[in-house]
C-alpha positions in Angstrom: 0.0 -0.4 -0.3 2.3 2.1 0.8 4.6 1.6 -2.7 1.3 2.1 -4.5 0.7 5.7 -2.6 4.7 6.8 -3.4 3.9 5.8 -7.0 0.6 7.8 -7.8 2.1 10.7 -5.3 3.3 13.8 -7.9 7.3 14.5 -8.4 8.3 17.5 -6.6 8.4 20.9 -8.2 10.7 23.0 -7.9 9.5 26.7 -6.4 9.5 28.7 -9.3 7.0 26.4 -11.0 4.5 26.6 -8.5 4.9 30.4 -9.0 5.3 31.2 -12.9 2.4 30.0 -15.0 3.4 27.7 -17.9 4.0 29.2 -21.4 0.6 27.9 -23.1 2.3 25.2 -25.8 5.6 24.9 -24.2 5.4 23.0 -21.0 8.2 25.5 -19.7 7.6 28.3 -17.1 7.3 31.9 -18.4 10.1 33.3 -16.3 12.6 30.6 -17.6 11.1 31.7 -21.5 11.5 35.2 -21.2 15.0 36.3 -20.8 15.8 39.1 -18.0 16.7 41.9 -20.3 13.6 41.3 -22.6 11.3 41.3 -19.6 12.7 44.9 -18.0 12.0 47.3 -20.5 14.2 49.1 -22.2 15.2 53.1 -21.4 14.3 55.7 -23.6 16.9 58.4 -24.4 15.9 61.9 -22.4 14.7 63.3 -26.1 12.3 60.5 -26.5 11.4 60.9 -22.9 10.5 64.4 -23.2 6.8 65.5 -24.2 6.2 65.9 -27.6 4.5 69.3 -26.7 8.0 71.1 -26.2 9.0 70.6 -29.9 6.4 70.9 -31.5 5.4 74.3 -30.3 8.1 76.4 -32.0 7.5 74.0 -35.1 3.8 75.4 -35.1 4.6 79.0 -34.6 6.9 78.5 -37.8 4.3 77.0 -39.5 2.0 79.5 -38.6 4.1 82.5 -39.7 5.2 80.8 -43.2 1.3 80.7 -43.5 0.8 84.3 -42.8 3.5 85.1 -45.2 2.3 83.0 -47.7 -1.0 84.7 -47.2 0.1 88.4 -47.0 2.1 87.8 -50.6 -0.7 86.2 -52.3 -3.0 89.0 -51.2 -0.4 91.5 -52.8 -0.1 89.7 -55.7 -3.8 89.4 -56.0 -3.9 93.3 -55.6 -1.1 93.9 -58.0 -2.7 91.8 -60.8 -6.5 93.4 -59.8 -4.7 96.8 -60.6 -3.2 95.5 -63.6 -6.6 94.4 -65.0 -8.5 97.8 -64.3 -9.2 99.2 -67.2 -7.7 102.8 -67.3 -11.1 104.8 -67.3 -13.0 102.6 -64.7 -9.9 103.6 -62.7 -10.2 107.0 -63.4 -13.6 107.2 -62.6 -13.0 105.3 -59.3 -10.5 108.2 -58.4 -13.0 111.0 -59.6 -15.6 109.7 -57.3 -13.2 109.1 -53.9 -11.9 112.8 -54.5 -15.0 114.0 -55.1 -16.3 112.3 -51.8 -13.5 113.5 -49.5 -14.0 117.2 -50.7 -17.4 117.1 -50.0 -17.0 115.0 -46.7 -14.6 117.2 -45.3 -16.1 120.7 -46.3 -13.5 122.6 -45.8 -10.0 122.7 -48.2 -8.0 119.8 -48.5 -4.1 119.6 -48.9 -3.2 117.9 -52.2 -1.0 115.5 -50.0 -3.6 114.5 -47.9 -6.1 113.5 -50.9 -3.1 111.6 -52.4 -2.6 109.8 -49.5 -6.2 109.0 -49.5 -6.6 108.0 -53.0 -2.9 105.6 -52.9 -1.9 107.8 -55.3 1.4 110.4 -56.0 0.9 114.1 -55.4 1.3 114.5 -59.4 -1.1 112.0 -60.4 -3.8 113.9 -57.7 -3.3 117.4 -59.1 -3.5 116.3 -62.8 -6.7 114.6 -61.4 -8.3 117.5 -59.8 -7.4 119.9 -62.7 -9.4 117.5 -64.8 -12.5 117.6 -62.3 -12.0 121.5 -62.3 -12.8 121.9 -65.8 -15.3 119.1 -66.2 -17.1 121.1 -63.2 -16.9 124.3 -64.6 -17.8 123.1 -68.2 -21.0 120.7 -67.1 -24.2 122.9 -65.7 -23.5 122.1 -62.0 -24.1 123.8 -59.0 -20.8 123.3 -58.1 -17.0 123.9 -58.8 -13.4 122.7 -57.5 -11.6 126.0 -56.0 -7.6 125.4 -55.5 -6.5 127.5 -53.0 -2.4 127.6 -53.0 -1.8 123.8 -52.3 -5.3 122.7 -51.5 -8.8 122.0 -52.9 -12.3 122.9 -51.8 -15.7 121.9 -53.1 -17.8 125.2 -53.1 -20.8 126.5 -54.8 -20.9 128.5 -58.1 -21.4 132.2 -57.4 -24.2 132.4 -60.1 -26.5 130.4 -57.1 -26.3 132.9 -55.0 -29.3 134.3 -55.4 -31.1 130.4 -55.0 -29.2 129.8 -52.1 -30.6 132.7 -49.8 -33.9 131.5 -50.0 -33.0 128.7 -48.1 -29.8 129.8 -46.6 -29.0 132.8 -44.5 -27.6 135.2 -46.4 -23.4 135.0 -45.3 -21.9 138.1 -44.1 -20.4 140.3 -46.1 -17.2 141.7 -45.6 -17.2 145.7 -46.1 -13.9 146.8 -46.7 -12.9 150.4 -46.7 -10.5 152.3 -48.8 -8.1 152.0 -45.5 -8.5 148.6 -45.2 -8.1 147.9 -49.0 -4.8 149.8 -49.1 -3.8 147.9 -45.8 -4.7 144.2 -47.0 -2.5 145.3 -50.4 0.5 146.4 -48.6 0.1 143.2 -46.8 -0.8 141.0 -49.9 2.0 142.1 -52.2 4.8 142.8 -49.2 4.0 139.7 -47.2 5.2 138.7 -44.9 5.6 142.2 -43.3 5.7 144.0 -39.7 3.2 146.6 -38.5 5.9 149.0 -38.7 6.8 148.3 -42.2 3.0 148.8 -43.0 3.3 151.8 -41.1 6.3 153.2 -42.7 4.6 152.8 -46.0 1.0 154.4 -45.8 2.7 156.9 -43.1 -0.1 156.2 -40.5 -0.9 153.8 -37.7 -2.5 150.6 -38.7 -3.5 149.0 -35.7 -6.7 149.2 -36.2 -7.1 148.3 -40.1 -4.7 145.4 -39.1 -7.4 144.0 -36.5 -9.9 144.7 -38.7 -8.8 142.7 -41.4 -7.9 139.8 -38.7 -11.3 139.8 -37.6 -12.6 139.4 -41.0 -10.0 136.6 -41.4 -8.5 137.8 -44.4 -4.8 138.8 -42.4 -3.4 136.5 -39.9 0.2 136.1 -38.0 2.4 133.8 -40.1 5.2 134.0 -37.3 8.0 136.8 -35.8 10.9 138.5 -37.2 14.1 137.4 -35.9 14.8 140.6 -34.6 15.1 142.9 -31.5 11.4 142.8 -29.6 10.6 140.2 -32.3 7.5 141.7 -34.4 4.5 139.7 -35.4 4.6 138.9 -39.6 1.3 139.1 -41.0 -0.4 137.7 -44.1 -2.8 136.7 -46.0 -5.3 133.6 -45.4 -6.6 131.0 -47.1 -10.1 133.5 -46.9 -8.5 136.1 -49.0 -7.7 133.9 -52.0 -11.3 132.6 -51.9 -12.9 135.8 -51.4 -10.8 137.3 -53.9 -11.0 134.3 -56.0 -7.2 133.8 -57.2 -5.7 130.2 -56.5 -2.4 132.5 -55.2 -0.7 135.2 -54.0 1.7 134.8 -57.1 -1.6 135.3 -59.3 -2.1 138.6 -58.0 -2.0 141.2 -60.5 1.3 143.2 -61.0 1.3 146.7 -59.9 2.6 149.6 -62.3 5.4 152.1 -61.0 2.9 154.4 -62.1 -0.1 152.8 -59.5 3.0 152.5 -57.0 4.0 156.3 -57.3 -0.4 157.2 -56.7 -0.7 155.3 -53.7 2.6 157.0 -52.3 1.0 160.3 -53.6 -2.5 159.1 -52.1 -1.0 158.0 -48.4 0.8 161.3 -48.1 -2.1 163.3 -48.7 -3.8 161.3 -46.1 -0.8 162.2 -43.8 -0.8 166.0 -44.5 -4.9 166.2 -43.9 -4.5 164.6 -40.7 -1.8 166.9 -39.6 -3.9 170.1 -40.4 -6.6 168.4 -38.1 
């Protein structure tokens, strides 16, 4: 009986076999089937262990910048192509419409440089455009015109429309220029920039009242100071002066003949003698 029991008793297994399960189909323990260096995870290099986002961020920024640059170049190329394809007549009409809108909106005079910048053209082309528009307005039966005032332009009503305008708008205040004011204004217009002392030297009388009245009428203004002892004020004409007398520039003022100069001096001397007698 004991021998039979010894025969059926299972053989003693090593401790490792009792713990490790067998690999299916081999009959050998799993620990023996896998080498130690396979069971242990391989060490990754530091660059591989670092998070992927650390390197992706600069790359993403570079990609975005490159894409933005390409988009800007494409936009510029598209604008150039559109400008090249635009018909000259259509471009001229577009620029005229833009200039007209600017002058109408501003109301006051607009400098040529500002107009050119707004229309995105150079000053020479802007001046040629405005001169063409000025001629077109004058030739057509329109109630408005473009007036040039030195280096500025303004949209105004034609003087022929004055009787119609005063029926709905208040009549503008008329400037009453006496003979004394006209003489003083003439001296300033032809001698500017000029000081009060120079005006008085020409006319032979005080000019404070006349100058102050011309400043009130916005025909004369202070344009600076003379680099001399006391730094006297320099006087010159205004844009309203050009508008009032219908001239584009002071360079277009009529020339004074020597005879007119002598007559003017004689009148001034006569006025001085008259005041001295009184």
